[in-house]
py3Dmol code that shows the C-alpha trace and the ligand (Angstrom):
import py3Dmol

protein = """\
ATOM      1  CA  PRO A   1      23.237 -10.859 -12.973  1.00  0.00           C
ATOM      2  CA  ASP A   2      23.357 -13.246 -15.926  1.00  0.00           C
ATOM      3  CA  SER A   3      22.265 -12.033 -19.322  1.00  0.00           C
ATOM      4  CA  HIS A   4      18.914 -13.803 -19.338  1.00  0.00           C
ATOM      5  CA  ALA A   5      16.056 -11.260 -19.144  1.00  0.00           C
ATOM      6  CA  ILE A   6      13.480 -12.509 -16.581  1.00  0.00           C
ATOM      7  CA  LEU A   7      11.157  -9.711 -17.754  1.00  0.00           C
ATOM      8  CA  ARG A   8      10.983  -8.526 -21.306  1.00  0.00           C
ATOM      9  CA  VAL A   9       8.747  -5.518 -22.219  1.00  0.00           C
ATOM     10  CA  ARG A  10       8.432  -4.512 -25.933  1.00  0.00           C
ATOM     11  CA  GLY A  11       6.737  -1.594 -27.456  1.00  0.00           C
ATOM     12  CA  LEU A  12       4.425  -1.158 -24.531  1.00  0.00           C
ATOM     13  CA  SER A  13       1.904   1.624 -25.044  1.00  0.00           C
ATOM     14  CA  LYS A  14      -1.100   2.667 -22.894  1.00  0.00           C
ATOM     15  CA  GLN A  15      -3.796   5.112 -23.853  1.00  0.00           C
ATOM     16  CA  TYR A  16      -6.365   5.538 -21.100  1.00  0.00           C
ATOM     17  CA  ALA A  17     -10.088   5.775 -22.017  1.00  0.00           C
ATOM     18  CA  ASN A  18      -9.919   9.627 -21.569  1.00  0.00           C
ATOM     19  CA  GLY A  19      -7.262   9.727 -24.469  1.00  0.00           C
ATOM     20  CA  HIS A  20      -4.314  10.265 -22.021  1.00  0.00           C
ATOM     21  CA  GLN A  21      -1.187   8.484 -23.430  1.00  0.00           C
ATOM     22  CA  ALA A  22       0.456   7.173 -20.261  1.00  0.00           C
ATOM     23  CA  LEU A  23       3.119   4.960 -21.894  1.00  0.00           C
ATOM     24  CA  HIS A  24       4.892   5.459 -25.246  1.00  0.00           C
ATOM     25  CA  ALA A  25       6.271   2.231 -26.906  1.00  0.00           C
ATOM     26  CA  LEU A  26       8.302   1.423 -23.871  1.00  0.00           C
ATOM     27  CA  ASP A  27      11.036  -1.246 -24.018  1.00  0.00           C
ATOM     28  CA  LEU A  28      12.557  -2.731 -20.882  1.00  0.00           C
ATOM     29  CA  ASP A  29      14.651  -5.866 -19.999  1.00  0.00           C
ATOM     30  CA  ILE A  30      15.116  -6.836 -16.344  1.00  0.00           C
ATOM     31  CA  TRP A  31      17.985  -9.159 -15.639  1.00  0.00           C
ATOM     32  CA  ARG A  32      17.580 -12.092 -13.276  1.00  0.00           C
ATOM     33  CA  GLY A  33      18.823 -11.327  -9.894  1.00  0.00           C
ATOM     34  CA  GLU A  34      19.053  -7.547 -10.121  1.00  0.00           C
ATOM     35  CA  ILE A  35      17.493  -4.769  -8.149  1.00  0.00           C
ATOM     36  CA  PHE A  36      15.941  -2.277 -10.601  1.00  0.00           C
ATOM     37  CA  ALA A  37      14.607   1.116  -9.487  1.00  0.00           C
ATOM     38  CA  LEU A  38      11.931   2.937 -11.430  1.00  0.00           C
ATOM     39  CA  LEU A  39      12.345   6.603 -10.693  1.00  0.00           C
ATOM     40  CA  GLY A  40       9.974   9.288 -11.801  1.00  0.00           C
ATOM     41  CA  ALA A  41       7.745  12.266 -10.791  1.00  0.00           C
ATOM     42  CA  ASN A  42       4.031  12.013  -9.955  1.00  0.00           C
ATOM     43  CA  GLY A  43       2.195  10.883 -13.047  1.00  0.00           C
ATOM     44  CA  ALA A  44       5.262   9.719 -15.003  1.00  0.00           C
ATOM     45  CA  GLY A  45       3.729   6.335 -15.583  1.00  0.00           C
ATOM     46  CA  LYS A  46       5.354   4.058 -12.992  1.00  0.00           C
ATOM     47  CA  THR A  47       2.160   2.564 -11.524  1.00  0.00           C
ATOM     48  CA  THR A  48       0.704   2.223 -15.028  1.00  0.00           C
ATOM     49  CA  LEU A  49       3.750   0.204 -16.139  1.00  0.00           C
ATOM     50  CA  ILE A  50       3.694  -2.063 -13.062  1.00  0.00           C
ATOM     51  CA  SER A  51      -0.094  -2.548 -13.281  1.00  0.00           C
ATOM     52  CA  ILE A  52       0.092  -3.659 -16.893  1.00  0.00           C
ATOM     53  CA  ILE A  53       2.930  -6.024 -16.160  1.00  0.00           C
ATOM     54  CA  CYS A  54       0.995  -7.551 -13.272  1.00  0.00           C
ATOM     55  CA  GLY A  55      -2.155  -7.866 -15.380  1.00  0.00           C
ATOM     56  CA  LEU A  56      -4.229  -5.270 -13.419  1.00  0.00           C
ATOM     57  CA  VAL A  57      -4.625  -2.922 -16.322  1.00  0.00           C
ATOM     58  CA  ASN A  58      -4.902  -3.627 -20.013  1.00  0.00           C
ATOM     59  CA  ARG A  59      -2.208  -2.520 -22.383  1.00  0.00           C
ATOM     60  CA  SER A  60      -3.103  -0.698 -25.659  1.00  0.00           C
ATOM     61  CA  SER A  61      -0.244  -2.337 -27.599  1.00  0.00           C
ATOM     62  CA  GLY A  62       3.039  -4.149 -27.029  1.00  0.00           C
ATOM     63  CA  THR A  63       4.094  -7.327 -25.218  1.00  0.00           C
ATOM     64  CA  VAL A  64       5.170  -8.418 -21.776  1.00  0.00           C
ATOM     65  CA  LEU A  65       7.074 -11.682 -21.182  1.00  0.00           C
ATOM     66  CA  VAL A  66       7.563 -12.838 -17.576  1.00  0.00           C
ATOM     67  CA  ASP A  67      10.273 -15.469 -17.706  1.00  0.00           C
ATOM     68  CA  GLY A  68       9.063 -16.423 -21.133  1.00  0.00           C
ATOM     69  CA  ALA A  69       5.319 -16.423 -20.277  1.00  0.00           C
ATOM     70  CA  ASP A  70       3.148 -13.825 -22.179  1.00  0.00           C
ATOM     71  CA  ASN A  71       1.204 -11.902 -19.517  1.00  0.00           C
ATOM     72  CA  VAL A  72      -1.958 -11.874 -21.728  1.00  0.00           C
ATOM     73  CA  THR A  73      -2.029 -15.191 -23.562  1.00  0.00           C
ATOM     74  CA  ASP A  74      -0.466 -17.099 -20.720  1.00  0.00           C
ATOM     75  CA  TYR A  75      -1.646 -14.924 -17.851  1.00  0.00           C
ATOM     76  CA  LYS A  76      -1.905 -17.475 -15.115  1.00  0.00           C
ATOM     77  CA  ARG A  77       1.723 -18.739 -15.571  1.00  0.00           C
ATOM     78  CA  ALA A  78       2.998 -15.227 -15.854  1.00  0.00           C
ATOM     79  CA  ARG A  79       1.224 -14.033 -12.745  1.00  0.00           C
ATOM     80  CA  GLN A  80       2.514 -17.042 -10.685  1.00  0.00           C
ATOM     81  CA  LYS A  81       5.962 -15.688 -11.127  1.00  0.00           C
ATOM     82  CA  ILE A  82       5.156 -12.216  -9.733  1.00  0.00           C
ATOM     83  CA  GLY A  83       4.825 -10.918  -6.260  1.00  0.00           C
ATOM     84  CA  LEU A  84       3.228  -7.465  -5.944  1.00  0.00           C
ATOM     85  CA  VAL A  85       3.541  -5.155  -2.883  1.00  0.00           C
ATOM     86  CA  PRO A  86       1.045  -2.352  -3.377  1.00  0.00           C
ATOM     87  CA  GLN A  87       1.743   1.166  -2.208  1.00  0.00           C
ATOM     88  CA  GLU A  88      -1.184   1.670   0.063  1.00  0.00           C
ATOM     89  CA  LEU A  89      -1.273  -0.360   3.405  1.00  0.00           C
ATOM     90  CA  SER A  90      -4.441  -2.274   2.667  1.00  0.00           C
ATOM     91  CA  ALA A  91      -3.798  -4.407   5.776  1.00  0.00           C
ATOM     92  CA  ASP A  92      -6.344  -3.332   8.328  1.00  0.00           C
ATOM     93  CA  SER A  93      -8.044  -6.649   9.035  1.00  0.00           C
ATOM     94  CA  PHE A  94      -8.650  -8.563  12.257  1.00  0.00           C
ATOM     95  CA  GLU A  95      -7.049 -11.646  10.649  1.00  0.00           C
ATOM     96  CA  THR A  96      -3.714 -12.802  12.175  1.00  0.00           C
ATOM     97  CA  VAL A  97      -0.354 -12.358  10.431  1.00  0.00           C
ATOM     98  CA  TRP A  98       0.066 -16.100  10.012  1.00  0.00           C
ATOM     99  CA  ASN A  99      -3.486 -16.650   8.431  1.00  0.00           C
ATOM    100  CA  THR A 100      -3.123 -13.701   6.207  1.00  0.00           C
ATOM    101  CA  VAL A 101       0.190 -14.860   4.767  1.00  0.00           C
ATOM    102  CA  SER A 102      -0.897 -18.579   4.485  1.00  0.00           C
ATOM    103  CA  PHE A 103      -4.175 -17.651   2.824  1.00  0.00           C
ATOM    104  CA  SER A 104      -2.363 -15.584   0.229  1.00  0.00           C
ATOM    105  CA  ARG A 105      -0.275 -18.603  -0.778  1.00  0.00           C
ATOM    106  CA  GLY A 106      -3.582 -20.558  -1.136  1.00  0.00           C
ATOM    107  CA  LEU A 107      -4.999 -17.970  -3.493  1.00  0.00           C
ATOM    108  CA  PHE A 108      -2.285 -18.838  -5.945  1.00  0.00           C
ATOM    109  CA  GLY A 109      -3.409 -22.497  -5.815  1.00  0.00           C
ATOM    110  CA  LYS A 110      -0.196 -23.595  -4.027  1.00  0.00           C
ATOM    111  CA  ALA A 111      -0.287 -26.402  -1.470  1.00  0.00           C
ATOM    112  CA  ALA A 112       0.085 -25.298   2.217  1.00  0.00           C
ATOM    113  CA  ASN A 113       3.701 -25.014   3.289  1.00  0.00           C
ATOM    114  CA  PRO A 114       3.880 -24.023   6.959  1.00  0.00           C
ATOM    115  CA  ALA A 115       7.763 -24.396   6.977  1.00  0.00           C
ATOM    116  CA  LEU A 116       8.081 -21.808   4.182  1.00  0.00           C
ATOM    117  CA  ILE A 117       5.652 -19.365   5.825  1.00  0.00           C
ATOM    118  CA  GLU A 118       7.678 -19.727   9.051  1.00  0.00           C
ATOM    119  CA  GLN A 119      10.817 -18.911   7.163  1.00  0.00           C
ATOM    120  CA  ILE A 120       9.301 -15.849   5.467  1.00  0.00           C
ATOM    121  CA  LEU A 121       7.968 -14.495   8.715  1.00  0.00           C
ATOM    122  CA  LYS A 122      11.239 -15.011  10.463  1.00  0.00           C
ATOM    123  CA  ASP A 123      13.141 -13.290   7.569  1.00  0.00           C
ATOM    124  CA  LEU A 124      10.843 -10.294   7.869  1.00  0.00           C
ATOM    125  CA  SER A 125      11.120 -10.203  11.676  1.00  0.00           C
ATOM    126  CA  LEU A 126       7.449 -10.905  11.983  1.00  0.00           C
ATOM    127  CA  TRP A 127       7.669 -14.298  13.709  1.00  0.00           C
ATOM    128  CA  ASP A 128       6.802 -12.950  17.203  1.00  0.00           C
ATOM    129  CA  LYS A 129       3.754 -11.266  15.641  1.00  0.00           C
ATOM    130  CA  LYS A 130       2.384 -14.357  13.847  1.00  0.00           C
ATOM    131  CA  ASP A 131      -0.738 -14.578  16.075  1.00  0.00           C
ATOM    132  CA  SER A 132      -1.379 -10.801  16.135  1.00  0.00           C
ATOM    133  CA  PRO A 133      -4.319  -9.310  14.175  1.00  0.00           C
ATOM    134  CA  LEU A 134      -3.069  -6.957  11.454  1.00  0.00           C
ATOM    135  CA  ILE A 135      -5.035  -4.084  12.918  1.00  0.00           C
ATOM    136  CA  THR A 136      -2.781  -4.069  15.996  1.00  0.00           C
ATOM    137  CA  LEU A 137       0.493  -3.627  13.933  1.00  0.00           C
ATOM    138  CA  SER A 138       2.493  -0.481  13.245  1.00  0.00           C
ATOM    139  CA  GLY A 139       2.747   0.834   9.719  1.00  0.00           C
ATOM    140  CA  GLY A 140       6.230  -0.612   9.204  1.00  0.00           C
ATOM    141  CA  MET A 141       5.089  -4.041  10.353  1.00  0.00           C
ATOM    142  CA  LYS A 142       2.053  -3.865   8.064  1.00  0.00           C
ATOM    143  CA  ARG A 143       4.282  -3.060   5.152  1.00  0.00           C
ATOM    144  CA  ARG A 144       6.392  -6.158   5.980  1.00  0.00           C
ATOM    145  CA  VAL A 145       3.223  -8.291   6.154  1.00  0.00           C
ATOM    146  CA  LEU A 146       2.373  -7.166   2.618  1.00  0.00           C
ATOM    147  CA  ILE A 147       5.887  -8.224   1.496  1.00  0.00           C
ATOM    148  CA  ALA A 148       5.357 -11.523   3.275  1.00  0.00           C
ATOM    149  CA  LYS A 149       2.018 -12.035   1.416  1.00  0.00           C
ATOM    150  CA  ALA A 150       3.725 -11.204  -1.875  1.00  0.00           C
ATOM    151  CA  LEU A 151       6.517 -13.714  -1.183  1.00  0.00           C
ATOM    152  CA  SER A 152       4.135 -16.537   0.014  1.00  0.00           C
ATOM    153  CA  HIS A 153       3.673 -18.149  -3.447  1.00  0.00           C
ATOM    154  CA  GLU A 154       7.427 -18.070  -4.118  1.00  0.00           C
ATOM    155  CA  PRO A 155       7.472 -15.454  -6.944  1.00  0.00           C
ATOM    156  CA  GLU A 156      10.636 -14.910  -8.997  1.00  0.00           C
ATOM    157  CA  ILE A 157      10.047 -11.194  -9.420  1.00  0.00           C
ATOM    158  CA  LEU A 158       8.967  -8.902  -6.643  1.00  0.00           C
ATOM    159  CA  PHE A 159       7.452  -5.504  -7.370  1.00  0.00           C
ATOM    160  CA  LEU A 160       7.591  -2.929  -4.599  1.00  0.00           C
ATOM    161  CA  ASP A 161       5.461   0.191  -5.243  1.00  0.00           C
ATOM    162  CA  GLU A 162       7.193   2.957  -3.206  1.00  0.00           C
ATOM    163  CA  PRO A 163       8.290   0.712  -0.316  1.00  0.00           C
ATOM    164  CA  THR A 164       9.569   3.620   1.854  1.00  0.00           C
ATOM    165  CA  ALA A 165       6.754   6.192   1.314  1.00  0.00           C
ATOM    166  CA  GLY A 166       5.776   7.501   4.733  1.00  0.00           C
ATOM    167  CA  VAL A 167       8.512   5.466   6.519  1.00  0.00           C
ATOM    168  CA  ASP A 168      10.945   7.068   8.986  1.00  0.00           C
ATOM    169  CA  VAL A 169      14.696   7.195   8.462  1.00  0.00           C
ATOM    170  CA  ALA A 170      15.535   4.137  10.616  1.00  0.00           C
ATOM    171  CA  LEU A 171      12.867   1.971   9.050  1.00  0.00           C
ATOM    172  CA  ARG A 172      13.851   3.122   5.627  1.00  0.00           C
ATOM    173  CA  GLN A 173      17.345   1.751   6.194  1.00  0.00           C
ATOM    174  CA  GLY A 174      15.885  -1.518   7.426  1.00  0.00           C
ATOM    175  CA  MET A 175      13.804  -1.673   4.256  1.00  0.00           C
ATOM    176  CA  TRP A 176      16.915  -1.158   2.154  1.00  0.00           C
ATOM    177  CA  ALA A 177      18.698  -3.955   4.009  1.00  0.00           C
ATOM    178  CA  LEU A 178      15.597  -6.192   3.534  1.00  0.00           C
ATOM    179  CA  VAL A 179      15.368  -5.661  -0.199  1.00  0.00           C
ATOM    180  CA  LYS A 180      19.137  -6.446  -0.614  1.00  0.00           C
ATOM    181  CA  ARG A 181      18.676  -9.615   1.446  1.00  0.00           C
ATOM    182  CA  LEU A 182      15.760 -10.757  -0.644  1.00  0.00           C
ATOM    183  CA  ARG A 183      17.877 -10.165  -3.771  1.00  0.00           C
ATOM    184  CA  ASP A 184      20.718 -12.227  -2.256  1.00  0.00           C
ATOM    185  CA  GLN A 185      18.150 -14.957  -1.797  1.00  0.00           C
ATOM    186  CA  GLY A 186      17.581 -14.910  -5.547  1.00  0.00           C
ATOM    187  CA  VAL A 187      14.442 -12.725  -5.927  1.00  0.00           C
ATOM    188  CA  THR A 188      14.617 -10.199  -8.762  1.00  0.00           C
ATOM    189  CA  ILE A 189      13.382  -6.823  -7.431  1.00  0.00           C
ATOM    190  CA  ILE A 190      11.715  -3.926  -9.151  1.00  0.00           C
ATOM    191  CA  LEU A 191      10.797  -0.975  -7.046  1.00  0.00           C
ATOM    192  CA  THR A 192       9.411   2.479  -7.550  1.00  0.00           C
ATOM    193  CA  THR A 193      10.650   5.598  -5.732  1.00  0.00           C
ATOM    194  CA  HIS A 194      10.624   9.349  -5.923  1.00  0.00           C
ATOM    195  CA  TYR A 195      14.079   9.602  -4.348  1.00  0.00           C
ATOM    196  CA  ILE A 196      17.264   9.452  -6.399  1.00  0.00           C
ATOM    197  CA  GLU A 197      19.395   8.823  -3.305  1.00  0.00           C
ATOM    198  CA  GLU A 198      17.271   5.743  -2.552  1.00  0.00           C
ATOM    199  CA  ALA A 199      17.550   4.510  -6.138  1.00  0.00           C
ATOM    200  CA  GLN A 200      21.292   4.887  -6.033  1.00  0.00           C
ATOM    201  CA  GLU A 201      21.614   3.294  -2.627  1.00  0.00           C
ATOM    202  CA  MET A 202      19.568   0.191  -3.494  1.00  0.00           C
ATOM    203  CA  ALA A 203      19.528  -0.497  -7.168  1.00  0.00           C
ATOM    204  CA  ASP A 204      21.866  -2.093  -9.662  1.00  0.00           C
ATOM    205  CA  ARG A 205      20.168  -0.070 -12.470  1.00  0.00           C
ATOM    206  CA  ILE A 206      17.820   2.860 -12.504  1.00  0.00           C
ATOM    207  CA  GLY A 207      15.096   3.572 -15.073  1.00  0.00           C
ATOM    208  CA  PHE A 208      14.109   7.224 -15.217  1.00  0.00           C
ATOM    209  CA  ILE A 209      10.517   7.406 -16.431  1.00  0.00           C
ATOM    210  CA  ASN A 210       9.206  10.697 -17.726  1.00  0.00           C
ATOM    211  CA  LYS A 211       5.851  11.177 -19.484  1.00  0.00           C
ATOM    212  CA  GLY A 212       5.650   7.487 -20.312  1.00  0.00           C
ATOM    213  CA  SER A 213       9.198   7.123 -21.775  1.00  0.00           C
ATOM    214  CA  LEU A 214      12.136   5.562 -20.241  1.00  0.00           C
ATOM    215  CA  GLN A 215      15.896   6.248 -19.965  1.00  0.00           C
ATOM    216  CA  LEU A 216      18.159   3.591 -18.425  1.00  0.00           C
ATOM    217  CA  VAL A 217      21.182   4.306 -16.274  1.00  0.00           C
ATOM    218  CA  GLU A 218      23.558   1.938 -14.490  1.00  0.00           C
ATOM    219  CA  THR A 219      24.436   2.917 -10.965  1.00  0.00           C
ATOM    220  CA  LYS A 220      28.060   3.767 -10.171  1.00  0.00           C
ATOM    221  CA  HIS A 221      28.015   0.967  -7.637  1.00  0.00           C
ATOM    222  CA  ASN A 222      27.030  -1.606 -10.230  1.00  0.00           C
ATOM    223  CA  LEU A 223      29.443  -0.376 -12.809  1.00  0.00           C
ATOM    224  CA  MET A 224      32.301  -0.684 -10.231  1.00  0.00           C
ATOM    225  CA  ARG A 225      31.123  -4.176  -9.311  1.00  0.00           C
ATOM    226  CA  ARG A 226      31.075  -5.237 -12.957  1.00  0.00           C
ATOM    227  CA  LEU A 227      34.486  -3.770 -13.607  1.00  0.00           C
ATOM    228  CA  GLY A 228      35.885  -5.625 -10.640  1.00  0.00           C
ATOM    229  CA  GLY A 229      36.406  -2.543  -8.433  1.00  0.00           C
ATOM    230  CA  LYS A 230      38.522  -0.625 -10.967  1.00  0.00           C
ATOM    231  CA  THR A 231      38.170   3.078 -10.330  1.00  0.00           C
ATOM    232  CA  LEU A 232      35.859   5.020 -12.606  1.00  0.00           C
ATOM    233  CA  SER A 233      35.681   8.631 -13.458  1.00  0.00           C
ATOM    234  CA  LEU A 234      32.236   8.564 -15.017  1.00  0.00           C
ATOM    235  CA  THR A 235      29.654  11.134 -14.565  1.00  0.00           C
ATOM    236  CA  LEU A 236      26.260   9.543 -14.239  1.00  0.00           C
ATOM    237  CA  ALA A 237      23.063  11.381 -15.202  1.00  0.00           C
TER     238      ALA A 237
END
"""
ligand_1 = """\
31
ATP
P 2.856 8.527 -8.826
O 4.299 8.736 -8.552
O 2.046 9.733 -8.464
O 2.271 7.233 -8.245
P 3.002 7.350 -11.512
O 4.295 7.581 -12.115
O 2.779 6.034 -10.882
O 2.714 8.472 -10.422
P 0.667 6.779 -13.093
O -0.225 6.554 -11.983
O 1.114 5.623 -13.890
O 1.950 7.621 -12.660
O -0.034 7.804 -14.161
C 0.439 8.173 -15.419
C -0.459 9.143 -16.046
O -1.658 8.470 -16.494
C -0.897 10.319 -15.225
O -0.909 11.429 -16.054
C -2.250 9.908 -14.738
O -3.091 11.022 -14.497
C -2.795 9.128 -15.913
N -3.790 8.050 -15.470
C -3.572 7.108 -14.599
N -4.595 6.334 -14.450
C -5.579 6.810 -15.301
C -6.911 6.429 -15.630
N -7.558 5.388 -15.067
N -7.584 7.123 -16.581
C -6.932 8.226 -17.128
N -5.711 8.669 -16.830
C -4.984 7.887 -15.983
"""
view = py3Dmol.view(width=600, height=400)
view.addModel(protein, "pdb")
view.setStyle({"model": 0}, {"cartoon": {"style": "trace"}})
view.addModel(ligand_1, "xyz")
view.setStyle({"model": 1}, {"stick": {}})
view.zoomTo()
view.show()
């Protein structure tokens, strides 16, 4: 990844209306082209952080720049650059896969692009399901439809909130491969997970979030890659 931060978070704090402090002056830089895993226990602040970045929840203080666009004062431009795959499978409609994904692109004000939608559906192994209503799909397919939706407006950063929650072992490995393929196509990926093995398997860097504060760690894999394969005897937290 080059040194340009595609996402820059500075001094981000969040106090909910009930007084709970969910984020404490959090700083984070995400490098263009990396896979970043946000690892933390239930209630650590992962969803709060993602929701603020994506503009779904107001911050209390701090700034978020998405590829240079402030996500409050320049919200529309910032949001265009983001694809969000929510955790819950809110995909139980009678609409077809094709219409769902095409419509999603339209919501972002982008001109129809059937060739692009076709490419996305093929990449996600959904092409033979393009005319199927969502309600007839398996959980793993619905999750891929949500990813296709999130990619439909050609975002630069993709947020995946617990992409393997409730997914069996085979599908989990398929999801890992898919995420790496998207990264290889140039999409920056930020995902949340509860599993350290998953974070280590997939990510270039890991952010441990605990009670609204963050500790950054490079994965062994990434350190080796950056050092050109030289052996390391480092112990990673
Ligand atoms: P999980 O792994 O369970 O999804 P998380 O790391 O995503 O957890 P958050 O959902 O960001 O954690 O929650 C962080 C903290 O903020 C928790 O203590 C939670 O109870 C609290 N919280 C979240 N939303 C609200 C809200 N609307 N009002 C008050 N407190 C909230």
